[in-house]
Short mmCIF file of the C-alpha atoms (twelve columns), coordinates in Angstrom:
data_MODEL
# 
_entry.id   MODEL 
# 
loop_
_atom_site.group_PDB 
_atom_site.id 
_atom_site.type_symbol 
_atom_site.label_atom_id 
_atom_site.label_alt_id 
_atom_site.label_comp_id 
_atom_site.label_asym_id 
_atom_site.label_seq_id 
_atom_site.Cartn_x 
_atom_site.Cartn_y 
_atom_site.Cartn_z 
_atom_site.pdbx_PDB_model_num 
ATOM 1   C CA . MET A 1   -16.637 -13.411 -4.190  1 
ATOM 2   C CA . ARG A 2   -13.666 -12.738 -6.094  1 
ATOM 3   C CA . LYS A 3   -10.449 -14.296 -3.931  1 
ATOM 4   C CA . ASN A 4   -7.978  -12.093 -2.913  1 
ATOM 5   C CA . LYS A 5   -4.956  -13.288 -4.301  1 
ATOM 6   C CA . LEU A 6   -2.768  -11.295 -1.553  1 
ATOM 7   C CA . LYS A 7   -4.492  -12.919 1.380   1 
ATOM 8   C CA . GLU A 8   -3.802  -16.356 -0.285  1 
ATOM 9   C CA . LEU A 9   0.253   -15.078 -1.014  1 
ATOM 10  C CA . PHE A 10  0.282   -14.047 2.699   1 
ATOM 11  C CA . LYS A 11  -1.343  -17.630 3.985   1 
ATOM 12  C CA . SER A 12  0.845   -20.034 1.487   1 
ATOM 13  C CA . GLY A 13  4.207   -17.908 2.716   1 
ATOM 14  C CA . LYS A 14  4.834   -16.478 -0.657  1 
ATOM 15  C CA . PRO A 15  5.911   -12.570 -0.398  1 
ATOM 16  C CA . ILE A 16  3.658   -9.864  -2.694  1 
ATOM 17  C CA . ILE A 17  4.812   -7.765  -4.634  1 
ATOM 18  C CA . ASN A 18  3.184   -4.097  -4.282  1 
ATOM 19  C CA . SER A 19  4.093   -1.141  -6.665  1 
ATOM 20  C CA . TRP A 20  1.920   2.782   -6.184  1 
ATOM 21  C CA . LEU A 21  0.569   4.977   -8.678  1 
ATOM 22  C CA . SER A 22  0.376   8.274   -8.004  1 
ATOM 23  C CA . LEU A 23  -1.046  9.791   -10.490 1 
ATOM 24  C CA . PRO A 24  -4.862  10.180  -12.117 1 
ATOM 25  C CA . SER A 25  -5.055  8.574   -14.879 1 
ATOM 26  C CA . SER A 26  -6.657  5.411   -15.662 1 
ATOM 27  C CA . PHE A 27  -3.658  4.567   -18.124 1 
ATOM 28  C CA . SER A 28  -0.390  5.001   -16.376 1 
ATOM 29  C CA . ALA A 29  -2.401  2.536   -13.891 1 
ATOM 30  C CA . GLU A 30  -3.834  0.128   -16.596 1 
ATOM 31  C CA . VAL A 31  -0.439  0.223   -17.638 1 
ATOM 32  C CA . MET A 32  1.041   0.221   -14.449 1 
ATOM 33  C CA . ALA A 33  -1.678  -3.581  -13.950 1 
ATOM 34  C CA . ASN A 34  0.198   -5.122  -16.613 1 
ATOM 35  C CA . GLN A 35  3.608   -5.502  -15.884 1 
ATOM 36  C CA . GLY A 36  2.813   -8.156  -13.490 1 
ATOM 37  C CA . TRP A 37  3.221   -6.908  -10.120 1 
ATOM 38  C CA . ASP A 38  1.106   -8.479  -7.303  1 
ATOM 39  C CA . SER A 39  -0.960  -5.133  -6.143  1 
ATOM 40  C CA . VAL A 40  -0.797  -1.774  -7.484  1 
ATOM 41  C CA . THR A 41  -1.554  0.771   -4.878  1 
ATOM 42  C CA . ILE A 42  -3.828  3.919   -5.336  1 
ATOM 43  C CA . ASP A 43  -2.183  6.664   -3.473  1 
ATOM 44  C CA . MET A 44  -5.259  9.183   -2.343  1 
ATOM 45  C CA . GLN A 45  -3.240  10.475  0.908   1 
ATOM 46  C CA . HIS A 46  0.475   12.110  -1.056  1 
ATOM 47  C CA . GLY A 47  -0.451  11.303  -5.200  1 
ATOM 48  C CA . LEU A 48  -2.591  13.749  -7.183  1 
ATOM 49  C CA . VAL A 49  -5.910  10.488  -7.221  1 
ATOM 50  C CA . ASP A 50  -8.953  11.879  -5.872  1 
ATOM 51  C CA . TYR A 51  -11.939 9.753   -6.210  1 
ATOM 52  C CA . SER A 52  -12.859 10.312  -9.573  1 
ATOM 53  C CA . ASN A 53  -9.741  9.552   -10.501 1 
ATOM 54  C CA . ALA A 54  -9.479  6.313   -8.977  1 
ATOM 55  C CA . VAL A 55  -12.651 5.026   -10.176 1 
ATOM 56  C CA . THR A 56  -11.299 4.642   -13.600 1 
ATOM 57  C CA . MET A 57  -7.909  4.049   -12.431 1 
ATOM 58  C CA . LEU A 58  -9.970  0.911   -10.478 1 
ATOM 59  C CA . GLN A 59  -12.070 -0.172  -13.698 1 
ATOM 60  C CA . ALA A 60  -8.582  -0.086  -16.011 1 
ATOM 61  C CA . ILE A 61  -6.651  -2.234  -13.211 1 
ATOM 62  C CA . SER A 62  -9.576  -4.727  -13.027 1 
ATOM 63  C CA . THR A 63  -8.651  -5.936  -16.701 1 
ATOM 64  C CA . THR A 64  -5.628  -7.805  -14.961 1 
ATOM 65  C CA . ASN A 65  -4.928  -10.248 -12.216 1 
ATOM 66  C CA . THR A 66  -3.483  -6.980  -10.225 1 
ATOM 67  C CA . THR A 67  -4.922  -6.496  -7.052  1 
ATOM 68  C CA . PRO A 68  -6.267  -3.085  -5.852  1 
ATOM 69  C CA . MET A 69  -5.353  -1.621  -3.569  1 
ATOM 70  C CA . ALA A 70  -5.938  2.518   -1.879  1 
ATOM 71  C CA . ARG A 71  -3.792  4.191   0.775   1 
ATOM 72  C CA . VAL A 72  -6.869  6.582   2.111   1 
ATOM 73  C CA . ASN A 73  -5.245  10.199  2.692   1 
ATOM 74  C CA . TRP A 74  -7.043  9.758   6.722   1 
ATOM 75  C CA . ASN A 75  -7.982  7.641   8.339   1 
ATOM 76  C CA . GLU A 76  -12.339 9.034   7.629   1 
ATOM 77  C CA . PRO A 77  -14.858 6.223   6.777   1 
ATOM 78  C CA . GLY A 78  -16.918 7.573   4.062   1 
ATOM 79  C CA . GLN A 79  -13.667 7.948   2.185   1 
ATOM 80  C CA . ILE A 80  -12.944 4.245   3.300   1 
ATOM 81  C CA . MET A 81  -16.620 3.168   2.190   1 
ATOM 82  C CA . LYS A 82  -16.490 4.592   -0.976  1 
ATOM 83  C CA . ILE A 83  -13.481 3.494   -2.563  1 
ATOM 84  C CA . LEU A 84  -14.346 0.153   -1.179  1 
ATOM 85  C CA . ASP A 85  -17.478 0.165   -3.060  1 
ATOM 86  C CA . ALA A 86  -15.904 1.420   -6.243  1 
ATOM 87  C CA . GLY A 87  -14.085 -1.961  -6.229  1 
ATOM 88  C CA . CYS A 88  -11.049 -1.877  -4.067  1 
ATOM 89  C CA . TYR A 89  -9.558  -4.812  -2.359  1 
ATOM 90  C CA . GLY A 90  -7.578  -3.169  0.317   1 
ATOM 91  C CA . ILE A 91  -7.275  0.316   2.430   1 
ATOM 92  C CA . ILE A 92  -3.570  1.201   3.193   1 
ATOM 93  C CA . CYS A 93  -5.176  3.663   6.176   1 
ATOM 94  C CA . PRO A 94  -2.359  6.509   7.153   1 
ATOM 95  C CA . MET A 95  -1.504  7.775   10.564  1 
ATOM 96  C CA . VAL A 96  -3.093  5.062   13.478  1 
ATOM 97  C CA . SER A 97  -1.645  6.332   16.554  1 
ATOM 98  C CA . ASN A 98  -3.353  4.224   19.018  1 
ATOM 99  C CA . ARG A 99  -6.443  1.294   19.120  1 
ATOM 100 C CA . LYS A 100 -9.364  3.550   18.470  1 
ATOM 101 C CA . GLU A 101 -8.167  5.071   15.733  1 
ATOM 102 C CA . ALA A 102 -7.726  1.223   14.667  1 
ATOM 103 C CA . GLU A 103 -10.984 0.392   15.082  1 
ATOM 104 C CA . ASN A 104 -12.136 3.222   14.053  1 
ATOM 105 C CA . PHE A 105 -10.598 2.038   10.659  1 
ATOM 106 C CA . ILE A 106 -11.435 -1.835  10.884  1 
ATOM 107 C CA . GLN A 107 -14.605 -0.941  11.532  1 
ATOM 108 C CA . ALA A 108 -15.215 1.151   8.230   1 
ATOM 109 C CA . CYS A 109 -14.171 -1.464  5.943   1 
ATOM 110 C CA . GLN A 110 -16.190 -4.511  7.887   1 
ATOM 111 C CA . TYR A 111 -20.172 -4.221  7.230   1 
ATOM 112 C CA . PRO A 112 -22.599 -5.077  10.428  1 
ATOM 113 C CA . PRO A 113 -22.558 -6.262  13.077  1 
ATOM 114 C CA . LYS A 114 -18.045 -6.289  13.122  1 
ATOM 115 C CA . GLY A 115 -18.560 -2.706  11.922  1 
ATOM 116 C CA . TYR A 116 -20.625 0.338   10.661  1 
ATOM 117 C CA . ARG A 117 -19.859 -0.347  6.928   1 
ATOM 118 C CA . SER A 118 -22.826 0.988   5.506   1 
ATOM 119 C CA . TYR A 119 -24.258 -1.342  2.209   1 
ATOM 120 C CA . GLY A 120 -24.073 -0.208  -1.046  1 
ATOM 121 C CA . PRO A 121 -21.181 -1.885  -3.693  1 
ATOM 122 C CA . ILE A 122 -21.886 0.235   -6.467  1 
ATOM 123 C CA . ARG A 123 -19.112 -1.371  -8.551  1 
ATOM 124 C CA . ALA A 124 -17.159 -3.630  -6.301  1 
ATOM 125 C CA . ASN A 125 -20.866 -6.523  -6.597  1 
ATOM 126 C CA . ILE A 126 -19.237 -6.129  -10.400 1 
ATOM 127 C CA . TYR A 127 -15.975 -6.346  -9.592  1 
ATOM 128 C CA . SER A 128 -16.208 -9.052  -6.553  1 
ATOM 129 C CA . GLY A 129 -19.618 -11.149 -7.652  1 
ATOM 130 C CA . SER A 130 -23.244 -9.944  -6.388  1 
ATOM 131 C CA . ASP A 131 -22.604 -12.147 -2.840  1 
ATOM 132 C CA . TYR A 132 -19.705 -9.206  -2.592  1 
ATOM 133 C CA . ALA A 133 -21.514 -8.315  0.911   1 
ATOM 134 C CA . LYS A 134 -21.596 -11.900 1.863   1 
ATOM 135 C CA . PHE A 135 -18.114 -11.970 2.631   1 
ATOM 136 C CA . ALA A 136 -16.689 -8.557  2.037   1 
ATOM 137 C CA . ASP A 137 -15.282 -8.500  5.880   1 
ATOM 138 C CA . VAL A 138 -12.772 -11.752 5.823   1 
ATOM 139 C CA . GLU A 139 -11.089 -10.624 1.796   1 
ATOM 140 C CA . ILE A 140 -11.144 -7.003  2.338   1 
ATOM 141 C CA . LEU A 141 -7.448  -6.388  3.357   1 
ATOM 142 C CA . LYS A 142 -7.121  -4.057  5.935   1 
ATOM 143 C CA . LEU A 143 -3.615  -2.311  6.953   1 
ATOM 144 C CA . ALA A 144 -2.598  0.145   9.779   1 
ATOM 145 C CA . MET A 145 0.355   2.561   8.882   1 
ATOM 146 C CA . ILE A 146 2.618   2.483   11.927  1 
ATOM 147 C CA . GLU A 147 4.592   5.703   11.662  1 
ATOM 148 C CA . THR A 148 4.079   8.493   14.662  1 
ATOM 149 C CA . LYS A 149 5.594   8.660   17.987  1 
ATOM 150 C CA . GLU A 150 2.229   7.757   19.216  1 
ATOM 151 C CA . ALA A 151 1.882   5.170   17.825  1 
ATOM 152 C CA . LEU A 152 5.272   3.523   19.102  1 
ATOM 153 C CA . GLU A 153 4.372   3.955   21.970  1 
ATOM 154 C CA . LYS A 154 1.034   1.777   21.593  1 
ATOM 155 C CA . LEU A 155 2.428   -0.417  18.883  1 
ATOM 156 C CA . ASN A 156 0.650   -3.703  21.060  1 
ATOM 157 C CA . GLU A 157 -2.831  -1.530  21.481  1 
ATOM 158 C CA . ILE A 158 -2.964  -0.931  17.044  1 
ATOM 159 C CA . LEU A 159 -1.594  -4.665  16.847  1 
ATOM 160 C CA . ASP A 160 -4.528  -6.391  19.145  1 
ATOM 161 C CA . THR A 161 -6.652  -4.685  17.860  1 
ATOM 162 C CA . PRO A 162 -9.543  -7.847  16.574  1 
ATOM 163 C CA . ASN A 163 -9.420  -8.397  12.851  1 
ATOM 164 C CA . LEU A 164 -7.034  -6.605  11.370  1 
ATOM 165 C CA . ASP A 165 -4.930  -7.761  8.505   1 
ATOM 166 C CA . GLY A 166 -2.374  -6.562  8.919   1 
ATOM 167 C CA . ILE A 167 0.537   -3.038  9.201   1 
ATOM 168 C CA . TYR A 168 2.160   -1.357  6.201   1 
ATOM 169 C CA . ILE A 169 5.451   1.366   7.351   1 
ATOM 170 C CA . GLY A 170 6.137   4.132   5.987   1 
ATOM 171 C CA . PRO A 171 9.440   4.552   6.647   1 
ATOM 172 C CA . ALA A 172 9.746   9.198   6.002   1 
ATOM 173 C CA . ASP A 173 7.396   9.669   8.613   1 
ATOM 174 C CA . LEU A 174 8.706   6.777   11.056  1 
ATOM 175 C CA . SER A 175 11.750  8.783   10.774  1 
ATOM 176 C CA . LEU A 176 10.480  12.150  11.257  1 
ATOM 177 C CA . ALA A 177 8.493   10.803  14.381  1 
ATOM 178 C CA . LEU A 178 12.039  9.759   15.523  1 
ATOM 179 C CA . GLY A 179 14.564  12.839  15.013  1 
ATOM 180 C CA . GLU A 180 15.504  11.341  12.099  1 
ATOM 181 C CA . GLU A 181 15.381  12.768  8.484   1 
ATOM 182 C CA . PRO A 182 12.449  11.515  6.150   1 
ATOM 183 C CA . GLY A 183 13.500  8.746   3.818   1 
ATOM 184 C CA . PHE A 184 13.172  5.607   2.580   1 
ATOM 185 C CA . ASP A 185 15.832  1.544   2.653   1 
ATOM 186 C CA . LYS A 186 17.478  3.544   6.042   1 
ATOM 187 C CA . ALA A 187 20.470  2.119   7.196   1 
ATOM 188 C CA . GLU A 188 21.610  -0.294  9.884   1 
ATOM 189 C CA . ASN A 189 22.313  1.719   11.797  1 
ATOM 190 C CA . THR A 190 19.665  4.419   12.095  1 
ATOM 191 C CA . LYS A 191 16.780  4.489   14.989  1 
ATOM 192 C CA . ALA A 192 14.220  4.147   11.958  1 
ATOM 193 C CA . TYR A 193 15.687  0.992   11.433  1 
ATOM 194 C CA . LYS A 194 15.596  -1.020  14.520  1 
ATOM 195 C CA . THR A 195 12.493  -0.107  15.563  1 
ATOM 196 C CA . ILE A 196 11.210  -1.497  11.987  1 
ATOM 197 C CA . MET A 197 12.278  -4.664  12.809  1 
ATOM 198 C CA . LYS A 198 10.933  -3.771  15.835  1 
ATOM 199 C CA . ILE A 199 7.316   -3.619  14.693  1 
ATOM 200 C CA . LEU A 200 8.303   -6.615  11.783  1 
ATOM 201 C CA . ASP A 201 8.912   -8.781  14.994  1 
ATOM 202 C CA . GLU A 202 6.085   -7.632  17.333  1 
ATOM 203 C CA . ALA A 203 3.573   -8.177  14.192  1 
ATOM 204 C CA . LYS A 204 4.942   -11.440 13.396  1 
ATOM 205 C CA . LYS A 205 4.195   -12.811 17.071  1 
ATOM 206 C CA . ARG A 206 0.517   -12.126 16.112  1 
ATOM 207 C CA . ASN A 207 0.709   -13.399 12.471  1 
ATOM 208 C CA . LEU A 208 0.286   -10.288 10.699  1 
ATOM 209 C CA . LEU A 209 0.341   -9.359  7.379   1 
ATOM 210 C CA . ALA A 210 3.980   -6.940  8.080   1 
ATOM 211 C CA . GLY A 211 4.358   -4.010  4.936   1 
ATOM 212 C CA . LEU A 212 6.727   -2.149  4.065   1 
ATOM 213 C CA . HIS A 213 7.682   1.432   1.540   1 
ATOM 214 C CA . ASN A 214 10.813  0.641   0.126   1 
ATOM 215 C CA . GLY A 215 13.300  2.829   -2.212  1 
ATOM 216 C CA . SER A 216 14.942  0.235   -4.253  1 
ATOM 217 C CA . ALA A 217 14.014  -3.534  -5.729  1 
ATOM 218 C CA . ASP A 218 17.360  -3.634  -3.725  1 
ATOM 219 C CA . TYR A 219 16.332  -2.887  -0.027  1 
ATOM 220 C CA . ALA A 220 12.926  -4.501  -0.110  1 
ATOM 221 C CA . LEU A 221 15.007  -8.270  -1.681  1 
ATOM 222 C CA . LYS A 222 17.058  -7.970  1.462   1 
ATOM 223 C CA . MET A 223 13.877  -6.837  3.336   1 
ATOM 224 C CA . ILE A 224 11.601  -9.998  2.341   1 
ATOM 225 C CA . ASP A 225 15.143  -11.950 3.240   1 
ATOM 226 C CA . LYS A 226 14.548  -9.812  6.593   1 
ATOM 227 C CA . GLY A 227 10.557  -10.580 7.020   1 
ATOM 228 C CA . PHE A 228 8.339   -8.442  5.382   1 
ATOM 229 C CA . ASN A 229 5.566   -10.108 3.451   1 
ATOM 230 C CA . LEU A 230 4.513   -7.078  1.502   1 
ATOM 231 C CA . VAL A 231 7.371   -5.044  -0.096  1 
ATOM 232 C CA . THR A 232 6.251   -1.577  -2.285  1 
ATOM 233 C CA . VAL A 233 8.330   -0.879  -5.009  1 
ATOM 234 C CA . GLY A 234 8.535   2.163   -7.168  1 
ATOM 235 C CA . SER A 235 5.135   4.457   -8.630  1 
ATOM 236 C CA . ASP A 236 3.951   5.364   -12.204 1 
ATOM 237 C CA . SER A 237 5.863   8.534   -11.476 1 
ATOM 238 C CA . ARG A 238 8.727   7.527   -10.365 1 
ATOM 239 C CA . TYR A 239 9.017   5.155   -13.270 1 
ATOM 240 C CA . ILE A 240 8.816   8.013   -15.864 1 
ATOM 241 C CA . GLY A 241 11.331  10.278  -14.344 1 
ATOM 242 C CA . SER A 242 13.705  7.604   -13.892 1 
ATOM 243 C CA . GLY A 243 13.026  5.799   -17.547 1 
ATOM 244 C CA . ALA A 244 13.561  9.786   -18.792 1 
ATOM 245 C CA . LYS A 245 16.214  10.415  -17.227 1 
ATOM 246 C CA . SER A 246 18.065  7.766   -17.849 1 
ATOM 247 C CA . ASP A 247 17.934  7.505   -21.491 1 
ATOM 248 C CA . LEU A 248 18.550  11.289  -21.549 1 
ATOM 249 C CA . GLU A 249 22.100  10.905  -19.694 1 
ATOM 250 C CA . LYS A 250 22.643  8.622   -22.188 1 
ATOM 251 C CA . LEU A 251 20.944  11.061  -25.509 1 
ATOM 252 C CA . LYS A 252 22.850  13.835  -24.747 1 
ATOM 253 C CA . GLY A 253 26.300  11.734  -23.880 1 
ATOM 254 C CA . LYS A 254 26.273  10.380  -26.708 1 
ATOM 255 C CA . LYS A 255 26.126  13.805  -28.452 1 
ATOM 256 C CA . LYS A 256 28.623  14.815  -26.492 1 
ATOM 257 C CA . THR A 257 31.088  12.698  -27.314 1 
ATOM 258 C CA . SER A 258 29.926  12.426  -31.045 1 
ATOM 259 C CA . SER A 259 30.367  16.098  -31.596 1 
ATOM 260 C CA . GLN A 260 34.310  15.443  -30.389 1 
ATOM 261 C CA . GLY A 261 34.601  13.776  -33.267 1 
ATOM 262 C CA . TYR A 262 33.877  15.679  -35.925 1 
# 
């Protein structure tokens, strides 16, 4: 089976640099994957991507060395199993709020006897190798999102769930759970920031991978220094928007300046 590069990076102590795919386009996925990210995550929760889109995006990503992950839209076994069968190498599961939900998520990612995943890796065998079923339980990266009030109250029991690889923090929903405005790159004087650092500390105690969604590369670098193992920066849609806006502002500004000279 193809090794999961993300797990190898984590074991070696190197940060995982991840980006986000929210557009239902195999071409944008291919463009993003060719930039050299360690991984790209197909967002099936808040992005515009459905399963049929995701399959073609996974095929496009597979032309590169970038590792494909997906954030599913809910802790729903059928969806988790299906995207794994399509060749996804990591699952980010949102809104995991207690030990039972964490167990359900993990077991949906694993074949019996560890879990209840049904066998049928229709595309995973092509991407990963014919021995996929033998090693998939070990190679697939399983990250539970910590972002609800209940999850914070039951953090230790979630983190102690057997076979959990790590956690992923969504600062926006976490901020809402704490009574603050949603957003990324939280300032150090906010409840969200202090809570993020607490979650990171608890994950580190258990040698679990800790991931964080960031609003900027500068903040992501800061979070790597703090000890996060995986940082997400940008997305296909954000890069299109920011790149277009930047050039347009320059062009409009230049046009205005030039017209004043005549």
